[in-house]
SEZAMAR-710811 format. One line per 3 residues: for each residue x, y, z of N, C-alpha, C, O. Coordinates in steps of 0.001 Angstrom, whole numbers, m for minus. Example, Ala and Ser with C-alpha at 12.3 -4.5 7.8 and 13.67 -1.06 7.14 Angstrom:
2
13190 m5690 7800 12300 m4500 7800 13200 m3300 7800 14236 m3319 8465; 12850 m2250 7080 13670 m1060 7140 12900 30 7870 13409 1138 8039
END
This chain:
281
17536 m11194 m4821 15907 m11263 m4261 15296 m12492 m4267 15656 m13266 m5154; 14385 m12889 m3422 13517 m13691 m3389 12382 m14051 m4683 12250 m15012 m5441; 11893 m13172 m4556 10691 m13002 m5498 11317 m12503 m6949 11923 m11443 m6797
11330 m12897 m8069 12031 m12233 m8973 10892 m11194 m9823 11057 m9998 m10066; 9864 m11935 m10134 8716 m11079 m10847 7563 m11779 m10913 7670 m12996 m10769; 6528 m11341 m11088 4867 m12127 m11316 4646 m11680 m12514 5063 m10573 m12855
3869 m12574 m13434 3341 m12763 m14361 1685 m12723 m14713 1054 m13741 m14428; 950 m11580 m15326 m294 m11685 m15025 m745 m12162 m16408 m386 m11603 m17444; m1626 m13324 m16362 m2179 m14132 m17410 m3574 m13439 m17883 m4591 m14116 m17732
m3677 m12318 m18368 m4849 m11543 m18667 m5677 m12451 m19493 m6888 m12411 m19276; m5185 m13361 m20512 m5996 m13997 m21179 m7211 m14995 m20498 m8276 m15281 m21045; m6782 m15409 m19255 m7231 m16401 m18377 m8589 m15604 m17513 m9533 m16181 m16972
m8388 m14415 m17572 m9463 m13363 m16779 m10888 m14005 m17122 m11190 m14343 m18266; m11769 m14143 m15969 m12985 m14603 m16126 m14077 m13453 m16506 m15257 m13794 m16579; m13799 m12431 m16691 m14663 m11189 m16915 m13730 m9876 m17184 m12653 m9678 m16622
m14361 m8983 m18182 m13794 m7929 m18313 m14694 m6690 m17660 m14279 m5531 m17649; m15966 m7088 m17123 m16734 m5970 m16595 m16745 m5862 m14862 m17332 m4937 m14300; m16109 m6797 m14205 m16135 m6555 m12786 m14603 m6335 m12281 m13597 m6754 m12853
m14660 m5549 m11028 m13232 m5383 m10740 m12853 m6646 m9805 m13625 m7214 m9032; m11570 m6944 m10029 m10318 m5998 m10516 m10049 m6306 m11924 m9093 m5669 m12364; m10607 m7088 m12748 m10297 m7665 m13915 m10919 m6360 m15103 m10587 m6297 m16286
m11801 m5486 m14447 m11887 m4287 m15478 m11339 m3343 m15492 m11761 m2436 m16210; m9990 m3134 m14582 m9059 m2178 m14707 m8018 m2360 m15807 m7528 m3466 m16033; m7668 m1203 m16525 m6925 m1360 m17462 m5479 m1712 m17119 m4671 m2176 m17923
m5290 m1489 m16073 m3881 m1686 m15225 m3454 m3275 m15450 m2366 m3667 m15873; m4445 m3984 m15110 m4266 m5412 m15037 m4733 m6042 m16163 m4747 m7271 m16223; m5206 m5187 m17269 m5365 m5915 m18472 m4140 m5431 m19529 m3924 m6000 m20599
m3603 m4614 m19173 m2339 m4165 m19950 m1103 m4485 m19704 m236 m4523 m20577; m883 m4789 m18272 435 m5178 m17779 769 m6824 m17928 54 m7716 m17472; 1702 m6966 m18483 2031 m8654 m18716 3014 m9203 m17497 3026 m10313 m16965
3758 m8144 m17266 4590 m9002 m15963 5022 m7705 m14953 4898 m6535 m15314; 5442 m8027 m13899 5781 m6976 m12966 7354 m7527 m12234 7353 m8488 m11464; 8465 m6891 m12539 9749 m7598 m11764 10084 m6826 m10588 9618 m5708 m10370
10754 m7326 m9964 11187 m7033 m8590 12671 m7115 m8349 13213 m7992 m7676; 13334 m6027 m9019 14784 m6056 m8853 15415 m5568 m7702 16631 m5693 m7557; 14631 m4969 m6789 15336 m4480 m5594 14633 m4986 m4340 13529 m5529 m4290
15477 m4709 m3323 14634 m5562 m2124 13760 m4782 m1626 13062 m5281 m743; 13517 m3424 m1981 12227 m2979 m1340 11512 m2451 m2606 12232 m1779 m3344; 10050 m2653 m3049 9350 m2468 m3878 8021 m1466 m3441 7233 m1920 m2612
7842 m431 m3872 6756 m52 m3399 5747 305 m4433 6155 760 m5502; 4448 144 m4225 3345 433 m5184 2651 1737 m4589 2336 1869 m3407; 2482 2588 m5498 2044 4029 m5263 764 4272 m6144 800 3819 m7288
m134 4804 m5814 m1047 5433 m6495 m2511 5857 m6012 m2662 5670 m4805; m3369 6262 m6521 m4553 6869 m5920 m5453 5757 m5145 m5354 4541 m5306; m6310 6397 m4314 m7187 5234 m3652 m7928 4682 m4942 m8145 5367 m5942
m8289 3351 m4784 m8875 2690 m5872 m8074 2371 m6982 m8600 1824 m7952; m6847 2644 m6975 m6181 2384 m8180 m5630 974 m8151 m4889 772 m9113; m5769 m73 m7330 m5539 m1406 m7336 m4381 m1779 m6632 m3994 m2927 m6849
m3574 m932 m5651 m2536 m1359 m5093 m2651 m2661 m3947 m1985 m3696 m3983; m3495 m2360 m3126 m3950 m3616 m2149 m4416 m4756 m2765 m4148 m5879 m2339; m5159 m4528 m3830 m5493 m5653 m4181 m4589 m6620 m5101 m4751 m7816 m5343
m3569 m5718 m5547 m2602 m6641 m6265 m1644 m7168 m5469 m1107 m8237 m5757; m1277 m6347 m4190 m347 m6974 m3156 m1047 m8040 m2662 m518 m9144 m2796; m2036 m7978 m2160 m2995 m9330 m1585 m2783 m10517 m2718 m2425 m11673 m2496
m3048 m10016 m3782 m3159 m11094 m4928 m1737 m11864 m5063 m1680 m13092 m5123; m377 m10867 m5112 905 m11469 m5078 966 m12267 m3815 1308 m13450 m3828; 679 m11713 m2868 1034 m12444 m1639 39 m14035 m1570 470 m15062 m1046
m996 m13937 m2064 m1770 m15119 m1928 m1058 m16194 m2885 m901 m17365 m2542; m620 m15646 m4191 300 m16465 m5048 1359 m16909 m4568 1739 m17975 m5052; 2032 m16416 m3699 3252 m16980 m3024 2947 m17668 m1708 3767 m17718 m791
1806 m18166 m1656 1380 m19243 m599 1410 m18118 710 1519 m18665 1807; 1336 m16768 724 1001 m16158 2291 m303 m16095 2725 m1280 m15739 2067; m255 m16526 4070 m1622 m16270 4761 m1953 m14927 4880 m1029 m14200 5242
m3348 m14253 4607 m3807 m13242 5016 m4906 m13246 5966 m5971 m13768 5638; m4735 m12640 7278 m5475 m12668 8268 m6544 m11613 7909 m6375 m10410 7710; m7805 m12414 7868 m9076 m11520 7565 m10258 m11855 8573 m10577 m13001 8891
m10881 m10650 9046 m11789 m10600 9859 m13125 m11160 9100 m13431 m10748 7981; m13756 m11962 9682 m15046 m12447 9144 m15888 m11257 8584 m16048 m10296 9335; m16499 m11225 7210 m17322 m10289 6930 m18495 m10423 7481 m18834 m11495 7982
m19444 m9131 7462 m20806 m9338 7621 m21458 m9267 6406 m20884 m9537 5351; m22808 m8867 6485 m23414 m8890 5390 m23264 m7561 4568 m23175 m6443 5075; m23247 m7876 3083 m22876 m6815 2344 m24025 m6538 1275 m24680 m7430 736
m24201 m4946 1010 m25305 m5010 9 m25179 m5464 m1453 m26115 m5472 m2253; m24094 m5789 m1674 m23689 m6265 m2954 m22116 m6955 m2831 m21105 m6431 m2363; m22255 m8069 m3313 m20996 m8872 m3161 m20494 m8963 m4771 m21248 m9028 m5741
m19167 m8950 m4793 m18489 m9104 m6052 m17720 m10498 m5963 m16792 m10713 m5182; m18201 m11343 m6805 m17518 m13014 m6537 m16143 m12940 m7053 m15381 m13842 m6705; m15588 m11778 m8022 m14292 m11888 m8529 m13266 m10824 m7547 m12120 m10500 m7857
m13797 m10512 m6649 m13014 m9412 m5919 m11719 m10009 m5301 m10796 m9223 m5088; m11580 m11155 m5031 m10475 m11781 m4217 m9894 m12791 m5261 m9337 m13751 m4730; m9902 m12787 m6657 m9568 m13904 m7233 m8329 m13636 m8238 m7844 m14525 m8937
m7924 m12430 m8221 m6796 m12274 m9233 m5307 m13203 m9105 m4436 m13414 m9949; m5428 m13626 m7740 m4330 m14266 m7469 m4305 m15751 m8527 m3247 m16349 m8721; m5280 m16088 m8982 m5786 m17142 m9690 m4928 m17140 m11060 m4506 m18151 m11621
m4757 m15823 m11483 m4191 m15656 m12818 m2869 m15092 m12811 m2426 m14570 m13834; m2085 m15162 m11566 m1074 m14608 m11586 367 m16058 m11466 m11 m17207 m11237; 1440 m15850 m11597 2399 m16849 m11927 3581 m16178 m11397 4054 m15208 m11989
4214 m16742 m10055 5391 m16253 m9451 6416 m16904 m10059 6324 m18028 m10553; 7606 m16074 m10031 9145 m16535 m10476 9905 m16288 m9408 10034 m15140 m8981; 10493 m17328 m8857 11468 m17194 m7462 12784 m17220 m7973 12991 m17719 m9079
13875 m16646 m7165 15041 m16597 m7373 15657 m18086 m7095 16130 m18742 m8023; 15623 m18489 m5980 15993 m19917 m5572 14967 m20581 m4882 15292 m21127 m3827; 13679 m20659 m5285 12374 m21273 m4721 11799 m20452 m3475 12467 m19631 m2847
10481 m20782 m3206 9782 m19863 m2209 10489 m19825 m576 11223 m20652 m35; 10059 m18797 m171 10718 m18302 1078 9486 m18108 2049 8342 m17847 1677; 9891 m18274 3307 8556 m17936 4290 8040 m16489 4028 8938 m15650 3955
6934 m16098 3892 6523 m14682 3880 5236 m14506 4919 4535 m15393 5408; 5162 m13108 5088 3952 m12660 6032 3401 m11463 5397 4058 m10724 4664; 2262 m11308 5682 1143 m10040 5197 887 m9073 6284 299 m9545 7258
1240 m7671 6332 752 m7149 7474 m315 m6021 6823 m307 m5656 5647; m1193 m5580 7825 m1974 m4442 7524 m2500 m4102 8787 m2829 m5039 9514; m2639 m2987 9178 m3040 m2269 10496 m4455 m2760 10646 m4949 m2828 11771
m5079 m3078 9659 m6548 m3634 10143 m6429 m4985 10829 m7224 m5288 11719; m5514 m5760 10463 m5341 m7208 11413 m4248 m7070 12466 m4091 m8024 13228; m3592 m6156 12579 m2556 m6178 13518 m3300 m6171 14984 m2957 m6917 15901
m4201 m5368 15054 m4878 m5400 16421 m5331 m7009 16874 m5005 m7575 17917; m6087 m7498 15886 m6442 m9030 16235 m4839 m10051 16378 m4565 m10977 17141; m4290 m9599 15638 m2868 m10348 15902 m2346 m10126 17190 m1834 m11079 17777
m2397 m8990 17736 m1651 m8763 18932 m2478 m9229 20169 m1937 m9456 21252; m3830 m9362 19953 m4641 m10059 20976 m4358 m11572 21229 m4407 m12083 22347; m3999 m12360 19862 m3833 m13534 19830 m2521 m13822 20640 m2426 m14638 21556
m1332 m12859 20055 m333 m13074 21001 m413 m12905 22275 276 m13628 22994; m1296 m11881 22872 m1328 m11885 24459 m1996 m13016 25056 m1769 m13329 26225; m2946 m13757 24198 m3580 m15108 24603 m2435 m15897 24705 m2340 m16425 25813
m1494 m16167 23894 m449 m17144 24167 543 m16554 25092 1178 m17304 25832; 710 m15421 25112 1770 m14811 26271 1061 m15219 27933 1758 m15567 28886; m125 m15106 27963 m874 m15466 29264 m666 m16855 29634 m744 m17062 30845
m373 m18057 28752 m26 m19373 28888 1401 m19560 28932 1893 m20537 29498; 2119 m18636 28341 3518 m18823 27993 4281 m17587 27959 4812 m17225 26909; 4384 m16838 29153 4999 m15333 28936 6336 m15269 28320 6906 m14192 28149
6902 m16524 27946 8122 m16310 26827 7878 m16024 25528 8764 m15669 24750; 6740 m16153 25238 6444 m15719 23811 6525 m14300 23595 6549 m14014 22398; 6584 m13162 24514 6798 m11986 24316 8166 m11731 24083 8461 m10569 23800
8898 m12421 24132 10476 m12549 23915 10404 m12444 22319 11393 m11969 21760; 9455 m12796 21640 9566 m12716 20094 9311 m11476 19543 9557 m11214 18366; 8784 m10626 20408 8083 m9318 19923 8699 m8110 20710 7996 m7117 20900
10174 m8164 21243 10391 m7153 21841 10601 m7195 23590 11151 m6339 24284; 9993 m8437 24008 9802 m8619 25288 8488 m7906 26013 8220 m8127 27194; 7848 m7190 25328 6595 m6225 25890 5350 m6626 25329 5277 m6883 24127
4409 m6700 26050 2914 m6965 25630 2608 m6024 24416 2922 m4839 24530; 2010 m6470 23248 1877 m5284 22245 670 m4607 22482 583 m3419 22169; m430 m5302 23079 m1573 m4642 23466 m1528 m3472 24461 m2369 m2578 24555
m335 m3634 25237 m147 m2437 26260 707 m1121 25653 1150 m151 26268; 763 m1376 24518 1485 m47 23830 535 537 22767 m431 m75 22310; 812 1462 22510 230 2384 21543 191 1634 20082 1194 965 19837
m935 1661 18985 m768 1138 17982 475 1257 17258 952 274 16690; 1093 2503 17235 2169 2864 16378 3532 1998 17035 4350 1303 16432; 3448 2296 18373 4552 1558 19110 4598 58 19047 5693 m487 18909
3354 m746 19147 3137 m2186 18899 3780 m2428 17473 4752 m3163 17299; 3092 m1687 16413 3499 m2125 15131 5060 m1869 14842 5546 m2551 13940; 5710 m1165 15359 7168 m958 15200 7721 m2093 16047 8737 m2597 15569
7215 m2707 17397 7674 m3620 17604 7694 m4831 17238 8493 m5705 17571; 6582 m4912 16366 6467 m6320 15639 7569 m6098 14395 8369 m6977 14074; 7490 m4795 13747 8346 m4864 12461 10052 m5128 12910 10836 m5764 12204
10389 m4513 14182 11707 m4798 14586 11926 m6451 14820 12894 m7041 14341; 11155 m6943 15417 11498 m8420 15609 11397 m9279 14302 12288 m10038 13921; 10124 m9055 13617 9833 m10014 12524 10673 m9889 11379 10976 m10882 10718
11085 m8704 11086 12085 m8483 9647 13247 m8817 9859 13915 m9070 8856; 13808 m8921 10998 15156 m9626 11147 15143 m11190 10662 16205 m11779 10461; 13999 m11760 10505 13973 m13081 9959 13979 m13358 8386 13184 m12693 7720
14822 m14300 7712 14682 m14136 6161 13437 m14270 5861 12696 m14920 6599; 13047 m13756 4871 11616 m13789 4211 11450 m12754 3209 12285 m11952 2792; 9984 m12935 2829 9342 m12185 1856 7865 m11336 2645 6822 m11902 2972
8147 m10046 2781 7303 m9449 3244 6566 m8480 2464 7036 m7715 1622; 5215 m8604 2877 4003 m7787 2054 3536 m6854 3378 3348 m7293 4513; 3410 m5588 2984 3188 m4420 3936 2214 m3767 3050 2463 m3335 1925
746 m3723 3841 m438 m2718 3422 m546 m1516 4111 m1203 m1409 5146; 61 m613 3595 m93 906 4324 356 812 5675 m399 864 6646; 1661 666 5728 2139 349 7218 2011 1547 7826 1651 1476 9001
2227 2805 7311 2185 4239 7720 1039 4600 8348 1040 5687 8925; m6 3886 8367 m1381 4349 8804 m1145 4534 10406 m1508 5568 10967; m604 3620 11007 m636 3790 12861 473 4721 13179 518 5154 14331
1572 5174 12137 2880 5503 12438 3058 7299 12370 2656 7909 11379; 3614 7919 13386 3698 9290 13229 4818 9584 12287 5579 8652 12029; 5013 10675 11771 6287 10753 10908 7387 10457 11272 8149 10092 10377
7957 10487 12779 9041 10233 13193 9123 8609 13172 10171 8008 12941; 7977 8029 13422 8138 6429 13362 8177 6047 11834 9014 5191 11545; 7466 6506 10895 7867 6258 9524 9479 6554 9261 10107 5610 8781
10044 7510 9471 11319 7731 9416 12172 6313 10178 13121 5774 9608; 11777 5964 11200 12338 4752 11963 11883 3745 11090 12785 3030 10653; 10870 3515 10755 10563 2173 9577 11380 2241 8369 11901 1280 7801
11439 3415 8046 12583 3575 6561 13830 3170 6764 14475 2547 5921; 14267 3508 7931 15735 3170 8225 15617 1925 8533 16589 1310 8094; 14630 1021 9274 14625 m413 9285 14661 m1320 8142 15227 m2413 8154
13924 m733 6987 13910 m1303 5638 15446 m1150 5080 16069 m2148 4720; 15925 m41 5040 17367 405 4705 18393 m942 5081 19147 m1573 4339; 18113 m1094 6455 18994 m1965 7432 18572 m3525 6758 19381 m4227 6151
17466 m3808 6950 17252 m5121 6611 17507 m5570 4845 17897 m6650 4402; 17171 m4462 4180 17442 m4690 2745 18969 m4959 2568 19383 m5811 1782; 19748 m4220 3308 21192 m4275 3281 21754 m5605 3554 22689 m6081 2911
21190 m6154 4467 21702 m7460 5110 21533 m8745 3925 22242 m9746 3821; 20275 m8320 3036 20292 m9335 1948 19240 m10521 2449 19084 m11460 1668; 18673 m10534 3423 17992 m11680 3796 16476 m11449 3750 15812 m12479 3862
15722 m10178 3592 14705 m9700 3508 14343 m9182 2154 15137 m8574 1435; 12874 m9503 1786 12586 m8433 479 11150 m8042 704 10275 m8851 1012; 10972 m6822 542 9788 m6161 918 8705 m5434 m378 9061 m4635 m1244
7554 m5912 m200 6645 m5317 m1245 5576 m4430 m520 4786 m4982 244; 5515 m2980 m743 4622 m2263 244 3718 m1393 m645 4174 m659 m1522; 2652 m1495 m417 1460 m428 m631 1569 554 83 1710 311 1282
1551 1907 m316 1823 2917 551 1464 4416 212 1650 4634 m985; 1073 5349 806 797 6737 429 1824 7635 1039 1752 8859 923; 2829 6996 1724 3903 7890 2525 4942 8252 1485 5573 7444 804
5045 9653 1448 6092 10082 802 7601 10001 1535 8709 10046 999; 7287 9881 2798 8821 9359 3738 9261 8122 3391 10452 7991 3111; 8375 6996 3349 8605 5658 3032 9011 5681 1494 9951 4960 1158
8497 6302 728 8913 6130 m595 10203 6709 m1073 10621 6429 m2197; 10794 7435 m340 12225 7952 m137 13450 6975 87 14642 7279 46; 12866 5677 344 13970 4838 565 15019 4622 m587 14669 4356 m1737
16172 4740 m244 17453 4728 m1323 17250 3290 m1994 17075 2287 m1302; 17287 3260 m3435 17539 1979 m3938 16043 1366 m4362 15938 646 m5355; 15177 1627 m3731 13697 1135 m4025 13187 1212 m5241 13475 2123 m6018
12481 373 m5480 11502 484 m6885 10357 966 m6723 9691 374 m5874; 9803 1949 m7293 8186 2508 m7158 7575 2127 m8393 8115 2251 m9492; 6412 1653 m8181 5333 1276 m9162 4337 2131 m9449 3388 2085 m8666
4258 3010 m10468 2887 3764 m10338 1406 3137 m10909 1095 2787 m12047; 813 3142 m9943 m733 2496 m10281 m1737 3569 m10800 m2916 3315 m11045; m1166 4773 m10942 m2127 5542 m11706 m1910 5462 m13397 m2692 6123 m14080
m988 4760 m13990 m1014 4724 m15428 m1028 3114 m15561 m675 2287 m14720; m1591 2886 m17001 m1394 1346 m17371 m714 1390 m18545 m1058 2375 m19199; 182 668 m19125 403 m534 m18034 1465 16 m17073 2136 1034 m17245
1510 m932 m15907 2180 m800 m14866 3622 m573 m15138 4239 m1219 m15985; 4317 666 m14160 5509 845 m14737 6407 1560 m13779 5759 2334 m13073; 7498 1553 m13562 8467 2143 m12494 8458 3833 m12498 8647 4439 m13553
8234 4497 m11293 8467 6064 m11525 9429 6391 m10633 9615 5703 m9630; 10155 7499 m10915 10992 8205 m10048 10282 8768 m8711 9095 9089 m8768; 10888 8867 m7711 10375 9294 m6519 9671 10655 m6559 8568 10897 m6067
10584 11631 m7313 10277 12921 m7422 9321 13225 m8417 8865 14368 m8415; 8903 12357 m9328 7786 12363 m10258 6531 11688 m9361 5442 12111 m9748; 6459 10867 m8405 5420 10723 m7845 4212 11928 m7436 4514 13107 m7251
3004 11471 m7348 1858 12379 m7034 2085 13039 m5500 1907 14238 m5284; 2440 12226 m4629 2681 12265 m3164 3743 13181 m3001 3625 14081 m2170; 4963 13050 m3818 6167 14024 m3602 5610 15397 m3993 5702 16409 m3298
4975 15297 m5285 4757 16685 m5703 3744 17522 m4787 4005 18636 m4333; 2496 16792 m4574 1629 17478 m3532 2069 17981 m2516 1942 19189 m2311; 2823 16975 m1464 3489 17349 m160 4421 18541 m237 4448 19455 587
5312 18414 m1502 6104 19589 m1634 5529 20533 m2142 6362 21437 m2078; 4488 20991 m2692 3714 22048 m2997 2901 22588 m1924 2693 23801 m1879; 2325 21641 m880 1624 21966 202 2921 22755 1054 2793 23971 1199
3790 22290 1449 4726 22983 2486 5525 24028 1992 6033 24850 2754; 5705 24063 525 6315 25244 114 5427 26430 0 5959 27523 m193; 4001 26332 107 3136 27483 m79 1843 26768 652 1222 26119 m190
1373 26704 1685 201 26231 2076 m800 27132 1948 m1965 26740 1866; m551 28156 1922 m1622 29396 1713 m2537 29050 372 m3767 29100 358; m1597 28648 m879 m2411 28270 m1900 m3166 27173 m1868 m3753 26969 m2930
m3397 26230 m842 m3977 24952 m720 m5339 25699 27 m6485 25335 m237; m5099 26554 783 m6355 27095 1619 m7335 28208 1133 m8103 28789 1900; m7246 28454 m199 m7824 29419 m989 m9436 28810 m1447 m9822 27664 m1220
m10094 29700 m2016 m11203 29159 m2409 m11468 27945 m2862 m12256 27223 m2250; m10792 27498 m4111 m10436 26175 m4510 m9178 25969 m4870 m8401 26919 m4961; m8805 24727 m5120 m7348 24419 m5384 m7330 23159 m6452 m8131 22225 m6407
m6395 23287 m7307 m6569 22340 m8485 m4876 21808 m8200 m3935 22533 m7876; m4860 20423 m8422 m3293 19720 m8244 m3503 18772 m9324 m4424 17969 m9173; m2771 18720 m10449 m2867 17985 m11477 m1286 17745 m12129 m294 17509 m11440
m1301 17841 m13305 59 17515 m13861 888 18772 m13423 2088 18622 m13193; 420 19757 m13323 1452 20924 m12509 1425 21139 m11368 868 20441 m10521; 2267 22539 m11122 2025 22595 m9445 493 23089 m9082 m462 23294 m9831
621 23202 m7651 m822 23439 m7189 m1065 24810 m7435 m84 25553 m7400; m2201 25304 m7682 m2643 26752 m7846 m4213 27003 m7311 m5041 26107 m7147; m4374 28093 m7135 m5741 28483 m6795 m6478 28351 m8119 m5807 28748 m9072
m7896 27816 m8469 m8606 27835 m9532 m8875 29122 m9877 m9237 30054 m9158; m8615 29077 m11317 m8927 30463 m11941 m10152 30722 m12144 m10937 29792 m11965; m10642 31920 m12535 m12070 32371 m12882 m12505 31679 m14120 m11777 31676 m15112
m13765 31041 m14101 m13954 30340 m15269 m13914 28787 m15166 m14568 28102 m15952; m13120 28224 m14161 m12833 26933 m14161 m14287 26304 m13850 m15062 27052 m13254; m14620 25358 m14098 m15831 24477 m13649 m16111 24482 m12270 m15092 24256 m11618
m17157 24665 m11559 m17397 24292 m10044 m17406 23016 m9824 m17540 22172 m10710; m17245 22753 m8477 m16969 21397 m7908 m18566 20881 m8207 m19603 21544 m8222; m18334 19384 m8446 m19690 18910 m8608 m20507 18724 m7661 m20087 18247 m6607
m21983 19088 m7830 m23125 19258 m6788 m23415 17911 m6287 m24049 17713 m5250; m22863 16834 m7164 m23130 15010 m6446 m22162 14893 m5333 m22288 14003 m4492; m21128 15824 m5293 m20095 15507 m4238 m20155 16672 m3224 m19430 17664 m3305
m21078 16469 m2267 m21150 17815 m1268 m20108 17835 m330 m19891 18882 279; m19372 16748 m104 m18081 16683 739 m17387 17413 108 m16959 18405 698; m17006 17197 m1359 m15764 17873 m1770 m16025 19219 m1702 m15150 19973 m1277
m17170 19669 m2079 m17614 21377 m2059 m17601 21597 m857 m17245 22770 m742; m17765 21194 60 m17982 21764 1193 m16117 22085 1700 m15816 23086 2351; m15155 21126 1288 m13879 21253 1676 m13338 22080 509 m12121 22257 467
m14032 22549 m342 m13455 23427 m1452 m12338 22965 m1914 m11302 23621 m1800; m12371 21751 m2515 m11127 21139 m3302 m11273 20645 m4561 m12343 20077 m4784; m10477 20711 m5443 m10567 20007 m6967 m9192 19808 m7079 m8295 20652 m7094
m9119 18358 m7172 m7864 17602 m7377 m7745 17349 m8924 m7028 16399 m9240; m8302 18010 m9861 m8483 17769 m11013 m8695 16093 m11429 m8020 15475 m12252; m9529 15705 m10829 m9910 14509 m11068 m11648 14219 m11638 m12436 15137 m11411
m12091 13175 m12232 m13375 13295 m12550 m14325 13296 m11512 m14003 12726 m10469; m15625 13916 m11605 m16671 14190 m10394 m16857 12736 m9785 m17231 11748 m10416; m16480 12799 m8253 m16839 11782 m7442 m16219 10473 m7834 m16893 9443 m7826
m14788 10486 m8222 m14295 9413 m8881 m13887 8607 m7710 m13939 7383 m7831; m13496 9113 m6613 m13371 8160 m5586 m14378 7229 m4851 m14213 6171 m4244; m15690 8127 m5165 m16844 7319 m4815 m17394 6155 m5865 m18291 5357 m5590
m16629 6224 m7203 m17357 5484 m7943 m16433 4457 m8651 m16776 3624 m9489; m15196 4681 m8151 m13883 3753 m8799 m14527 2183 m8303 m13904 1152 m8558
END
């Protein structure tokens, strides 16, 4: 492996009141090891997966392409500063690294198109075909196939966003192939149970503190998808509960959906979470 582990220096955090330093996950985790070529970060929305992925990438000297932000109602000065409190331990020194997100891929594709307009040979580095003339998913896979053949450390933020299930399987096979060659290491934040099935991968559970590995079959993604595919009718009833046990239609006497969450009430879902937790995390 290129990156052995990352140490979190929680004693140097500037605050305990603002995100991300107010998350128990980052306060109780001392270090995160990367013993395998492929490591996944799995957890609910707002659990800190992308924040940690970006922080590790920045600590490793990786450029993250960001679209300039416009005005915001409220700014958090600590939002992008977790990397300042991390320490990276390498196996044999730093290696080239890149950060992928679907959000920035379109801008990158347009930039490559501008290069190719002046020098068409640039497209040979990305499969020989313009990235912008392909669908989003096709363009993403063309980038993956070309880039990940090079030695390096690769950060991917929810790469499944643009990919069909078939393309996710294709990416899974690519991860296996590149990992087996030994030149590439991948750190991936994902919600995809297809990608999480990568043999030999380490999966970290961001829904518990401190951060610790979890078996594939114990991830919430696997359990929910399995329950839905085994009995989708149970998910289409009046209300459904998905928690520590299997999915079930809510029983008589269960608390009603929060009136503060009209969208959830309208969809008739209760995922055993605190009211409006997605909106307030």
